[in-house]
LUMDO-668536 format. One record per residue (C-alpha): residue number from 1; residue in one letter; z, y, x. Coordinates in Angstrom, 3 decimals, decimal comma, always signed. Layout:
num;residu;w;v;u
NUM;A;Z;Y;X
...
***
This chain:
num;residu;w;v;u
1;M;-21,025;+72,633;-30,435
2;S;-19,848;+69,793;-28,117
3;V;-19,872;+66,361;-29,333
4;L;-17,759;+63,158;-27,061
5;P;-20,319;+60,541;-26,627
6;P;-19,126;+57,150;-28,564
7;S;-18,047;+55,547;-25,433
8;F;-15,412;+58,458;-24,702
9;A;-13,967;+58,266;-28,080
10;A;-13,694;+54,053;-27,719
11;Q;-11,969;+55,018;-24,332
12;S;-9,880;+57,905;-25,444
13;S;-8,069;+55,876;-28,500
14;G;-7,147;+53,029;-26,314
15;V;-5,807;+55,308;-23,256
16;R;-3,889;+57,572;-24,637
17;L;-0,513;+55,721;-24,891
18;R;-0,964;+55,240;-21,145
19;I;-1,859;+59,120;-20,069
20;R;+1,167;+59,724;-22,703
21;A;+3,565;+57,560;-20,717
22;F;+1,782;+59,002;-17,133
23;L;+2,791;+62,791;-18,072
24;A;+6,132;+62,013;-19,337
25;R;+6,821;+60,322;-15,965
26;I;+5,165;+63,565;-14,302
27;V;+7,039;+65,904;-16,999
28;L;+10,424;+64,092;-16,306
29;G;+10,354;+64,552;-12,811
30;S;+9,369;+68,300;-12,537
31;Y;+12,231;+68,295;-15,284
32;L;+14,831;+66,449;-12,789
33;A;+13,381;+68,535;-9,584
34;G;+13,585;+71,568;-11,451
35;L;+16,940;+71,448;-13,236
36;G;+18,915;+72,317;-9,922
37;T;+16,940;+74,993;-9,097
38;S;+16,980;+76,420;-12,431
39;A;+20,849;+75,811;-13,214
40;V;+21,709;+77,677;-9,675
41;L;+19,044;+80,615;-10,770
42;G;+19,758;+81,078;-14,183
43;G;+23,696;+80,803;-13,690
44;G;+23,183;+83,571;-11,135
45;Y;+20,861;+85,559;-13,756
46;L;+23,496;+84,909;-16,260
47;Y;+26,544;+85,792;-13,895
48;F;+25,172;+89,259;-12,994
49;R;+23,199;+90,194;-15,879
50;G;+25,547;+89,067;-18,545
51;D;+22,847;+88,302;-21,168
52;S;+23,034;+85,314;-23,331
53;S;+19,441;+85,936;-25,041
54;Q;+18,081;+82,978;-22,448
55;A;+19,875;+80,412;-23,492
56;E;+19,737;+81,048;-27,276
57;A;+15,560;+81,089;-26,975
58;Q;+15,714;+77,492;-25,939
59;T;+17,169;+75,774;-28,927
60;S;+17,339;+76,588;-32,848
61;V;+19,772;+75,370;-35,841
62;T;+17,711;+73,099;-38,699
63;R;+19,399;+71,393;-41,766
64;V;+18,908;+67,809;-42,835
65;A;+16,301;+67,827;-45,424
66;R;+14,715;+65,502;-47,793
67;Q;+10,903;+65,314;-46,620
68;T;+7,674;+63,323;-47,035
69;I;+6,795;+61,392;-43,508
70;V;+3,097;+60,332;-43,089
71;Q;+1,969;+58,263;-40,565
72;S;-1,774;+58,116;-39,993
73;V;-4,773;+57,015;-37,584
74;K;-7,916;+59,729;-36,442
75;A;-10,739;+58,822;-34,399
76;T;-14,124;+60,025;-33,945
77;G;-17,427;+58,128;-34,998
78;K;-21,198;+58,256;-36,176
79;V;-22,870;+58,606;-39,653
80;T;-25,333;+55,679;-40,688
81;F;-26,733;+55,367;-44,401
82;A;-25,252;+52,404;-45,939
83;S;-28,472;+50,660;-46,291
84;E;-31,602;+51,310;-44,171
85;Q;-34,746;+48,675;-43,477
86;T;-37,878;+48,830;-41,829
87;L;-40,538;+47,063;-43,894
88;R;-44,096;+45,364;-43,201
89;F;-46,477;+43,247;-44,868
90;N;-46,353;+39,275;-44,335
91;Q;-49,758;+38,946;-44,446
92;K;-53,084;+40,793;-42,846
93;G;-55,494;+42,418;-44,496
94;T;-57,298;+45,572;-45,719
95;V;-54,819;+47,948;-47,401
96;T;-56,354;+48,775;-51,329
97;K;-53,351;+50,504;-52,821
98;V;-50,846;+52,927;-51,765
99;F;-48,391;+53,545;-54,972
100;F;-45,719;+56,081;-53,134
101;K;-45,841;+58,683;-49,922
102;E;-42,743;+59,698;-47,677
103;G;-40,126;+61,185;-49,146
104;D;-40,402;+59,447;-53,003
105;R;-37,648;+57,577;-54,370
106;V;-38,454;+54,222;-55,349
107;K;-36,763;+51,656;-57,481
108;Q;-36,010;+47,737;-56,311
109;G;-38,769;+45,635;-56,979
110;Q;-41,543;+48,360;-57,088
111;I;-44,583;+48,013;-55,073
112;I;-44,924;+50,667;-52,507
113;A;-48,700;+49,654;-51,567
114;E;-51,238;+46,542;-51,762
115;L;-53,509;+44,524;-49,589
116;D;-56,830;+43,185;-50,787
117;K;-56,163;+40,143;-52,945
118;S;-59,009;+39,466;-54,305
119;S;-59,796;+35,897;-52,496
120;V;-55,850;+35,038;-53,385
121;L;-56,541;+35,733;-57,426
122;A;-59,443;+33,779;-57,399
123;D;-57,278;+30,553;-56,020
124;V;-54,600;+31,370;-58,547
125;R;-57,318;+31,182;-61,404
126;S;-58,643;+28,100;-60,375
127;A;-55,060;+26,790;-60,159
128;Q;-54,327;+27,917;-63,594
129;L;-57,398;+26,127;-64,926
130;A;-56,446;+22,824;-63,147
131;V;-53,088;+22,897;-64,580
132;G;-54,403;+23,428;-67,927
133;A;-57,266;+20,628;-67,877
134;S;-54,310;+18,136;-67,032
135;A;-52,312;+19,142;-69,540
136;L;-54,996;+18,508;-72,329
137;Q;-55,761;+15,234;-70,585
138;L;-51,792;+14,061;-70,835
139;E;-51,522;+15,703;-74,663
140;Q;-54,413;+13,155;-75,563
141;L;-53,047;+10,227;-73,618
142;R;-49,691;+10,834;-75,757
143;N;-51,457;+10,871;-78,987
144;D;-53,410;+7,771;-78,081
145;R;-49,838;+6,248;-77,264
146;E;-48,787;+6,570;-80,924
147;K;-51,442;+4,693;-82,437
148;T;-51,825;+1,905;-80,204
149;V;-48,043;+1,329;-80,549
150;Q;-48,265;+1,315;-84,200
151;D;-51,282;-0,926;-84,583
152;A;-49,263;-3,547;-82,548
153;M;-46,293;-3,256;-84,313
154;S;-47,975;-3,867;-87,668
155;A;-49,718;-7,207;-86,712
156;L;-46,231;-7,846;-84,761
157;D;-44,295;-7,549;-88,210
158;V;-46,602;-9,717;-90,204
159;S;-46,267;-12,602;-87,885
160;R;-42,512;-12,063;-88,138
161;E;-42,488;-13,128;-91,705
162;K;-43,275;-16,331;-91,528
163;L;-40,182;-17,329;-89,456
164;P;-37,613;-17,616;-91,780
165;V;-36,640;-21,286;-91,660
166;D;-37,212;-21,544;-87,619
167;L;-34,503;-19,029;-87,082
168;A;-32,042;-20,290;-89,634
169;T;-32,372;-23,706;-87,777
170;A;-32,294;-22,372;-84,643
171;E;-29,448;-20,114;-85,172
172;R;-27,375;-23,523;-86,194
173;A;-28,387;-25,028;-83,292
174;V;-26,639;-21,877;-81,644
175;T;-23,598;-22,273;-83,367
176;E;-23,404;-26,085;-82,741
177;K;-23,444;-25,596;-79,011
178;Q;-21,232;-23,048;-79,085
179;S;-18,720;-24,945;-80,640
180;A;-19,439;-27,779;-78,172
181;L;-18,829;-25,342;-75,352
182;E;-15,364;-24,118;-76,465
183;Q;-14,155;-27,517;-76,804
184;A;-15,516;-28,558;-73,155
185;I;-13,619;-25,317;-72,138
186;L;-10,780;-26,372;-74,075
187;D;-10,918;-29,947;-72,650
188;L;-11,362;-28,314;-68,768
189;E;-8,305;-26,150;-69,167
190;K;-6,418;-28,811;-70,423
191;Q;-7,182;-30,959;-67,329
192;E;-6,228;-27,812;-65,093
193;N;-2,928;-27,719;-67,035
194;T;-2,536;-31,352;-65,967
195;E;-3,296;-31,106;-62,575
196;L;-1,108;-27,988;-61,980
197;Q;+1,778;-29,757;-63,210
198;S;+1,442;-32,561;-60,979
199;L;+1,136;-30,246;-58,495
200;A;+4,397;-28,106;-59,384
201;M;+6,527;-31,199;-59,786
202;T;+5,202;-32,388;-56,078
203;A;+6,862;-28,889;-54,989
204;Q;+9,794;-29,831;-57,171
205;T;+10,192;-33,489;-55,898
206;T;+9,760;-32,073;-52,275
207;I;+13,395;-30,079;-53,068
208;A;+14,829;-33,350;-54,102
209;D;+13,577;-35,286;-51,416
210;A;+14,715;-32,386;-49,097
211;D;+18,387;-32,648;-50,500
212;D;+18,662;-36,404;-49,553
213;L;+17,027;-36,038;-46,040
214;L;+19,698;-33,296;-45,350
215;D;+22,516;-35,668;-47,256
216;S;+21,461;-38,199;-44,749
217;F;+21,113;-36,120;-41,937
218;Y;+24,574;-34,576;-42,410
219;D;+25,896;-38,479;-42,539
220;V;+24,142;-39,069;-39,264
221;L;+25,503;-36,149;-37,389
222;T;+28,875;-36,227;-38,969
223;R;+29,460;-39,998;-38,599
224;S;+31,186;-39,179;-41,978
225;A;+30,894;-41,195;-45,544
226;D;+31,766;-37,867;-46,945
227;S;+28,976;-35,763;-49,279
228;R;+27,318;-32,509;-47,255
229;P;+29,346;-29,504;-48,385
230;A;+28,078;-27,422;-51,244
231;N;+26,960;-24,640;-49,445
232;G;+25,988;-27,015;-46,699
233;Y;+26,752;-24,599;-43,724
234;E;+29,790;-26,778;-42,132
235;L;+28,482;-29,353;-39,893
236;E;+30,460;-30,716;-36,952
237;I;+28,466;-32,891;-34,938
238;S;+30,389;-36,168;-33,425
239;H;+31,166;-35,318;-29,787
240;F;+29,665;-38,955;-29,239
241;L;+25,841;-38,127;-30,062
242;Y;+25,382;-35,023;-27,467
243;N;+26,308;-34,549;-23,754
244;D;+24,299;-31,206;-23,615
245;P;+25,986;-28,264;-25,490
246;V;+22,439;-26,272;-25,676
247;K;+20,718;-29,082;-27,338
248;R;+23,489;-29,241;-29,595
249;Q;+23,823;-25,752;-30,609
250;E;+19,646;-25,612;-31,106
251;L;+20,196;-28,813;-33,536
252;E;+22,630;-26,924;-35,736
253;Y;+20,259;-23,773;-35,731
254;V;+17,758;-26,130;-37,085
255;Y;+19,715;-27,816;-39,305
256;L;+21,078;-24,110;-40,507
257;D;+17,415;-23,315;-41,365
258;A;+16,629;-26,226;-43,037
259;V;+19,653;-25,739;-45,342
260;N;+18,865;-21,904;-45,853
261;T;+15,292;-23,035;-47,063
262;V;+16,271;-25,571;-49,358
263;N;+19,146;-23,503;-50,802
264;A;+16,722;-20,846;-50,896
265;M;+14,161;-22,548;-53,343
266;H;+16,643;-23,778;-55,123
267;Q;+17,943;-20,249;-56,256
268;A;+14,315;-18,984;-56,741
269;Y;+12,890;-22,258;-58,860
270;G;+15,947;-24,386;-59,646
271;N;+14,466;-27,036;-62,197
272;A;+11,700;-24,928;-63,647
273;L;+8,715;-26,079;-61,687
274;S;+8,038;-29,074;-63,737
275;S;+7,016;-26,305;-66,562
276;Q;+5,353;-23,749;-64,004
277;R;+1,150;-23,479;-64,900
278;N;+0,850;-20,406;-62,625
279;P;-1,169;-21,167;-59,821
280;G;+0,477;-18,227;-58,069
281;V;+3,788;-19,270;-58,266
282;I;+2,633;-23,156;-57,550
283;L;+1,234;-21,781;-54,334
284;Q;+4,215;-19,928;-53,216
285;A;+6,381;-23,201;-54,240
286;L;+4,075;-25,065;-51,863
287;T;+3,972;-23,085;-49,323
288;D;+7,958;-22,518;-49,373
289;A;+7,917;-26,421;-49,516
290;H;+5,727;-26,752;-46,599
291;V;+7,994;-24,990;-44,744
292;L;+11,052;-27,008;-45,464
293;A;+9,450;-30,169;-44,938
294;K;+8,430;-28,479;-41,454
295;N;+11,979;-27,872;-40,898
296;I;+13,283;-31,227;-41,797
297;S;+10,893;-32,832;-39,395
298;L;+11,797;-30,530;-36,538
299;L;+15,647;-31,213;-37,733
300;A;+14,802;-35,132;-37,049
301;E;+12,955;-34,528;-33,631
302;K;+15,797;-32,287;-32,178
303;T;+18,307;-34,980;-33,513
304;Y;+16,385;-37,628;-32,111
305;V;+16,145;-35,607;-28,778
306;M;+19,713;-34,916;-28,802
307;M;+20,620;-38,379;-29,474
308;Q;+19,172;-39,424;-26,450
309;G;+22,497;-38,279;-24,445
310;A;+24,738;-40,114;-27,015
311;T;+27,671;-42,048;-25,377
312;T;+28,560;-45,264;-26,964
313;D;+32,209;-46,200;-26,717
314;T;+33,380;-50,043;-26,874
315;S;+35,495;-49,510;-29,824
316;L;+34,740;-46,176;-31,602
317;F;+31,158;-45,945;-30,956
318;T;+29,067;-48,943;-30,542
319;V;+25,318;-49,376;-29,263
320;D;+24,334;-51,269;-32,658
321;D;+26,255;-47,741;-34,518
322;L;+23,790;-45,767;-32,469
323;N;+20,889;-47,776;-33,248
324;A;+21,602;-47,956;-36,524
325;L;+21,733;-43,758;-36,654
326;R;+18,452;-43,632;-34,441
327;S;+17,160;-45,876;-36,633
328;T;+17,982;-43,717;-39,902
329;V;+16,815;-40,468;-37,954
330;A;+13,296;-42,270;-37,276
331;A;+13,094;-42,913;-41,040
332;N;+13,918;-39,559;-41,771
333;R;+11,195;-37,793;-39,655
334;S;+8,813;-40,664;-40,997
335;A;+9,927;-39,065;-44,710
336;A;+9,470;-35,745;-43,184
337;M;+6,026;-36,364;-42,363
338;G;+5,460;-37,938;-45,559
339;L;+6,442;-34,664;-47,498
340;I;+4,092;-32,456;-45,194
341;S;+1,282;-34,471;-45,991
342;S;+1,664;-34,855;-49,810
343;I;+2,475;-31,081;-49,871
344;E;-0,343;-30,165;-47,547
345;T;-2,776;-32,433;-50,133
346;A;-1,321;-30,682;-53,472
347;Q;-2,131;-27,105;-51,238
348;A;-5,670;-28,519;-51,145
349;N;-6,151;-29,784;-54,982
350;L;-4,364;-26,411;-55,969
351;D;-7,208;-24,364;-54,165
352;A;-9,801;-26,442;-55,842
353;V;-8,320;-26,224;-59,263
354;S;-7,513;-22,418;-58,721
355;S;-10,919;-21,543;-56,660
356;D;-14,628;-22,803;-56,601
357;E;-14,489;-23,476;-52,937
358;G;-12,224;-26,720;-53,122
359;I;-13,105;-30,308;-53,800
360;P;-11,569;-31,120;-57,373
361;S;-10,341;-34,223;-58,840
362;V;-12,925;-36,755;-60,085
363;T;-11,589;-36,049;-63,500
364;L;-11,528;-32,349;-63,219
365;R;-15,294;-32,515;-61,913
366;T;-16,438;-34,418;-64,954
367;K;-14,704;-31,514;-67,019
368;E;-16,465;-28,865;-65,284
369;D;-19,673;-30,906;-65,323
370;A;-19,219;-30,892;-69,058
371;V;-18,795;-27,329;-69,445
372;R;-21,623;-26,495;-67,632
373;S;-23,558;-28,788;-69,728
374;A;-22,487;-27,061;-72,782
375;Q;-23,229;-23,629;-71,295
376;N;-26,745;-24,951;-70,241
377;A;-27,098;-26,269;-73,962
378;L;-26,286;-22,888;-75,606
379;T;-28,534;-21,033;-73,259
380;L;-31,134;-23,045;-74,113
381;A;-30,699;-22,865;-78,254
382;Q;-30,152;-19,035;-77,474
383;D;-33,099;-18,921;-75,447
384;N;-35,236;-20,578;-78,366
385;L;-33,571;-18,264;-80,763
386;R;-34,916;-15,534;-79,087
387;V;-38,304;-17,066;-78,789
388;L;-38,366;-17,366;-82,565
389;E;-36,966;-13,713;-83,074
390;T;-40,027;-12,116;-81,059
391;Q;-43,268;-14,649;-81,321
392;S;-44,592;-15,927;-84,531
393;P;-45,808;-19,749;-84,473
394;G;-49,159;-19,122;-82,883
395;D;-49,884;-15,641;-82,554
396;L;-46,738;-14,144;-82,076
397;R;-46,589;-14,279;-78,357
398;S;-49,991;-12,739;-78,252
399;K;-49,070;-9,986;-80,183
400;Q;-45,545;-9,327;-78,698
401;S;-47,672;-9,319;-74,994
402;A;-50,393;-7,126;-76,317
403;L;-47,555;-4,633;-77,537
404;E;-46,014;-4,836;-74,222
405;S;-49,122;-4,437;-72,330
406;A;-50,254;-1,491;-74,645
407;I;-46,801;+0,305;-74,333
408;G;-46,684;-0,377;-70,574
409;G;-49,955;+0,564;-69,786
410;T;-50,122;+3,777;-71,940
411;D;-46,719;+4,553;-70,240
412;I;-48,380;+4,165;-66,924
413;N;-51,036;+6,311;-67,368
414;I;-49,097;+8,874;-68,959
415;K;-46,691;+8,898;-66,156
416;L;-49,380;+9,224;-63,421
417;K;-50,994;+12,322;-65,750
418;Q;-47,184;+13,969;-65,818
419;N;-47,109;+13,713;-61,880
420;D;-50,735;+15,159;-61,658
421;V;-49,601;+18,240;-63,898
422;A;-46,664;+18,523;-61,911
423;Q;-48,604;+18,802;-58,739
424;R;-51,016;+21,094;-59,817
425;S;-48,295;+23,116;-61,213
426;A;-46,572;+23,379;-57,754
427;S;-49,567;+24,366;-56,097
428;L;-50,033;+26,961;-58,661
429;Q;-46,480;+28,358;-58,163
430;K;-47,358;+28,027;-54,133
431;T;-50,483;+30,086;-54,402
432;S;-49,231;+32,418;-56,634
433;K;-45,696;+33,044;-54,404
434;V;-48,688;+33,890;-51,795
435;L;-49,147;+36,993;-53,998
436;K;-46,320;+38,499;-52,895
437;D;-47,224;+38,381;-49,343
438;Y;-49,928;+40,920;-50,185
439;E;-47,305;+43,330;-51,776
440;L;-45,148;+45,568;-50,096
441;R;-42,242;+45,615;-52,649
442;S;-38,932;+47,795;-52,257
443;P;-35,894;+45,839;-51,678
444;F;-33,304;+48,226;-53,269
445;D;-33,248;+51,430;-54,624
446;G;-34,174;+54,047;-51,979
447;I;-35,878;+56,673;-50,630
448;L;-39,324;+56,387;-48,162
449;T;-38,207;+58,299;-44,812
450;H;-41,487;+57,006;-43,200
451;L;-44,660;+55,637;-44,359
452;D;-47,715;+54,555;-41,962
453;Y;-49,922;+52,655;-44,516
454;K;-52,949;+54,395;-46,140
455;V;-55,572;+52,955;-47,925
456;G;-58,315;+51,146;-46,066
457;D;-56,365;+50,285;-43,227
458;N;-57,182;+47,053;-41,841
459;L;-54,142;+45,060;-40,388
460;L;-56,028;+42,823;-38,203
461;D;-56,807;+45,710;-36,095
462;T;-53,379;+47,626;-36,354
463;G;-51,443;+44,938;-35,837
464;D;-47,391;+45,502;-36,363
465;T;-47,509;+49,131;-35,401
466;E;-47,832;+50,198;-38,909
467;Y;-44,564;+50,296;-41,011
468;A;-42,487;+51,474;-43,808
469;V;-38,645;+52,765;-43,707
470;L;-36,767;+52,514;-46,568
471;Q;-33,160;+54,693;-46,822
472;N;-30,934;+54,365;-49,357
473;P;-29,013;+58,291;-49,531
474;D;-26,573;+57,236;-52,291
475;F;-23,966;+55,928;-49,537
476;I;-23,161;+56,834;-45,893
477;V;-20,966;+54,741;-43,644
478;V;-18,751;+56,442;-40,551
479;T;-18,424;+53,824;-38,148
480;I;-15,186;+54,622;-35,527
481;P;-13,413;+52,728;-32,871
482;L;-9,950;+51,919;-32,976
483;D;-8,070;+50,351;-29,872
484;Q;-5,552;+47,534;-30,968
485;V;-2,619;+49,302;-31,343
486;D;-4,453;+51,624;-34,011
487;V;-6,558;+48,838;-35,722
488;V;-3,397;+46,109;-36,903
489;R;-2,163;+49,416;-39,033
490;V;-5,701;+49,641;-41,498
491;R;-6,990;+47,639;-43,778
492;T;-10,033;+47,632;-45,933
493;G;-9,539;+49,425;-49,278
494;L;-7,503;+52,343;-47,351
495;S;-8,390;+55,827;-48,096
496;A;-9,776;+57,939;-45,489
497;S;-10,522;+61,733;-44,874
498;I;-13,664;+62,619;-43,336
499;I;-14,644;+66,019;-41,482
500;L;-18,262;+66,219;-40,356
501;D;-18,849;+68,155;-37,118
502;A;-22,030;+69,668;-38,932
503;L;-19,619;+70,765;-41,993
504;P;-16,319;+71,610;-40,568
505;G;-15,051;+73,240;-43,424
506;Q;-15,100;+70,394;-45,854
507;T;-12,972;+67,042;-46,363
508;F;-14,695;+64,319;-47,762
509;T;-12,935;+61,050;-48,980
510;G;-13,951;+57,527;-48,105
511;I;-12,263;+54,134;-47,812
512;I;-12,263;+51,621;-45,253
513;D;-15,173;+48,923;-46,083
514;Q;-15,364;+46,395;-43,011
515;I;-13,286;+45,969;-40,271
516;D;-15,436;+44,114;-37,172
517;P;-13,428;+41,086;-35,730
518;A;-15,859;+41,479;-32,935
519;P;-13,675;+43,052;-29,926
520;I;-15,500;+45,742;-27,999
521;E;-14,329;+45,797;-24,283
522;Q;-14,996;+49,186;-21,813
523;S;-13,430;+49,736;-18,709
524;G;-10,494;+47,681;-19,640
525;V;-9,846;+49,040;-22,960
526;V;-10,520;+46,840;-26,218
527;S;-11,230;+48,582;-29,392
528;Y;-12,695;+47,365;-32,809
529;N;-15,353;+48,925;-34,869
530;V;-13,902;+50,153;-38,632
531;S;-16,441;+50,965;-41,160
532;V;-15,606;+53,901;-43,696
533;K;-17,805;+54,340;-46,466
534;L;-18,178;+57,064;-49,270
535;P;-20,717;+58,524;-51,792
536;T;-23,470;+60,713;-50,311
537;P;-21,990;+64,299;-50,954
538;K;-24,550;+66,183;-52,953
539;D;-26,445;+68,970;-52,190
540;L;-25,659;+68,642;-48,533
541;T;-27,766;+67,763;-45,854
542;I;-26,546;+64,661;-43,820
543;L;-28,147;+62,920;-41,627
544;S;-28,063;+59,611;-39,758
545;G;-26,336;+59,794;-36,556
546;M;-23,979;+63,045;-37,264
547;T;-20,385;+62,942;-35,864
548;A;-17,745;+62,784;-37,914
549;T;-13,522;+62,917;-37,487
550;V;-11,820;+60,406;-39,608
551;Q;-8,332;+60,149;-40,457
552;I;-6,587;+57,391;-42,267
553;E;-3,254;+57,587;-43,622
554;T;-1,680;+54,214;-42,824
555;A;+2,030;+54,442;-44,219
556;K;+3,791;+56,822;-46,307
557;K;+7,648;+57,498;-47,167
558;E;+8,467;+60,553;-49,870
559;N;+11,592;+62,109;-50,383
560;A;+13,144;+60,552;-46,731
561;L;+16,307;+62,092;-45,138
562;A;+14,620;+63,679;-42,127
563;V;+15,025;+65,798;-38,974
564;P;+12,547;+67,317;-35,993
565;N;+11,939;+64,766;-33,520
566;L;+13,130;+67,248;-31,122
567;A;+16,656;+67,146;-32,410
568;I;+16,769;+63,353;-31,289
569;R;+18,083;+62,506;-27,913
570;R;+18,145;+58,858;-26,498
571;D;+19,718;+57,419;-23,752
572;A;+18,904;+54,829;-21,372
573;S;+19,824;+51,826;-23,931
574;G;+17,620;+53,554;-26,847
575;A;+20,465;+54,538;-28,704
576;A;+19,907;+57,967;-30,924
577;T;+22,221;+61,037;-31,048
578;V;+21,989;+64,155;-33,194
579;Q;+24,100;+67,374;-31,907
580;K;+25,208;+69,326;-34,963
581;T;+26,425;+72,735;-34,972
582;T;+29,817;+71,956;-34,611
583;G;+29,583;+70,610;-31,405
584;E;+30,003;+67,065;-32,579
585;S;+27,484;+64,244;-31,258
586;V;+26,492;+62,000;-34,019
587;T;+24,912;+58,365;-33,278
588;V;+22,309;+57,940;-36,274
589;E;+20,076;+55,089;-36,947
590;T;+16,436;+56,430;-37,215
591;G;+12,946;+54,774;-39,317
592;M;+9,966;+56,584;-40,389
593;T;+8,358;+59,184;-37,803
594;D;+5,039;+61,006;-37,879
595;G;+5,302;+62,143;-34,376
596;R;+7,059;+65,735;-35,581
597;I;+9,714;+64,691;-38,077
598;T;+11,785;+61,190;-37,956
599;E;+13,498;+59,559;-40,805
600;I;+17,675;+59,156;-40,580
601;L;+18,779;+56,312;-42,300
602;S;+22,419;+56,433;-41,404
603;G;+24,640;+59,402;-39,598
604;L;+23,712;+62,387;-40,946
605;Q;+23,976;+64,050;-44,668
606;E;+21,500;+65,921;-46,267
607;G;+22,296;+69,511;-45,660
608;D;+23,757;+68,974;-42,241
609;S;+23,333;+71,544;-39,639
610;V;+21,768;+70,275;-36,324
611;V;+20,969;+71,699;-32,985
612;A;+17,011;+71,201;-32,254
613;M;+14,812;+72,526;-28,970
614;N;+12,717;+75,365;-29,826
615;V;+9,182;+74,656;-28,801
616;S;+7,965;+77,956;-29,478
617;A;+10,358;+80,223;-27,552
618;S;+10,314;+84,069;-28,856
619;A;+11,506;+85,163;-25,647
620;A;+8,582;+86,275;-23,515
621;N;+10,493;+85,521;-20,340
622;T;+11,313;+82,071;-20,932
623;G;+11,632;+80,066;-17,830
624;A;+9,780;+77,010;-16,348
625;A;+13,008;+75,123;-16,940
626;T;+12,673;+75,470;-20,934
627;A;+9,020;+74,219;-20,736
628;S;+9,856;+71,142;-18,499
629;R;+12,754;+70,669;-20,992
630;S;+10,656;+70,818;-24,085
631;S;+7,694;+68,520;-22,596
632;A;+10,538;+65,915;-21,738
633;S;+12,097;+65,841;-25,013
634;E;+8,921;+65,542;-26,886
635;V;+7,807;+62,658;-24,818
636;G;+11,216;+60,813;-24,790
637;V;+11,103;+60,820;-28,999
638;E;+7,493;+59,630;-29,116
***
């Protein structure tokens, strides 16, 4: 039996579409070239013979019926066993035991052969003895610790019985110092509230002073005795005060900013700042007041600059009038600078009150010192109480130290011995693990198909030339190459039919176990290896390397309305038509096809009779034109 080489199998699957298209062009060309000749010869033949059997032999009538359509992928591959491994020792030495022979079945974990491990066993025994000795010493240390601790605690308890009076006095001292600390904290909080109130009043006063300054600026700029409007936005600057419209406009913007700021503070705080104690709110109020004071200071500067271009008039606006206004502006400017200074001082004081980084007032510092002194006094009293609780007059300290020393020293010795036991145990485990290197164990259930080792073999002489081969014959794998068109149609878990070339009369069933994503490119054709796994058939000889043909069902549709492919005609646009026996040509919508029959989705009804090309012409004298038309139709359908 001839078997296609794997390279050909891989190429043929990917090339078949191009071959099919190439044949279609050849057949179609032959069909067109021979169509004229066939028509002339056939027409003359029918004219002179008057025989219609030739035409009848080229077509047949079929009925539209319900059928099952199956799509599949087919490829050829090689058989391998699911598990196969070459086994070697990890150590050099002399083989002392061989427990199996070639052909024997072994279980996972069973020892196949052993090397001489007498020296390793001696090391293991020595390590076991060392671990046992250290463990006994650790147990003795733990027993000694219990006795030492008990003796020291008994002596300590005796000394503690003498402390009731001293403890009562120390407890009263702690209570008194605690009360003093609480009072000092209350005094500090009261002072902080007092200073926070002062800082809040600074922000509240800034708002009032800003209103007064804005009223004054309004009077200066409008040269009117009228009160500043309630919204404060209406400002008509006297034309005597400026000769530069740009400076006038700048001044109006600055005035508007100042009015907006003071109005915003009125809306945000009103008159509630005097009762505010929240440092965060006060800080924000001082920040807003600082902006307001700077805006008014800028208003004074802009007003003074604009008034440099003022124009006096002998009757309506005299030099004395201008000097008086400038004097008012200068005073307002000084007042604004004073506001800025007082707010910045308040901000610094607020930082001192609310954090440890600032410089508090003398009074606040005194209160803080009092709290620290009270805290120190309380700590000292608590320390004294703790001393009395742990030490007796005269010898309590020494007994406590003896107890701590006994516990600490014994615990250190126990810890060191625990580490020693752990190290010796680790050494034992490491030495015991080396024993496995002197044993050749089965990694899985299987059959020994090859075994070189014999008792007495010295692996120092043979090197790595000796080995054993273990196979698991319970499962076999058929690996097939699928081209990129077919591989996307399959997935793991799909069922597959398998026929071995060595057993042509039998079909086996497997499932797709793995799809290798790594591409294999040969002669420009890309394919992917697909592994199909199946249980090894009983009572049959199947060997690794045998050739098998695999067919994978990729899609199936039952009870589909279908017609033969050769009943379907397609035009250049791809539209499909079918000719009924009545002579009517019907446009149809097609669905799934298996290459022989095609599903009809619309256009025909079950039981309709249609005309199909007869590819198995019964007439012995079927002409070349018939063969050409049949081939062309088949290629066109697929």
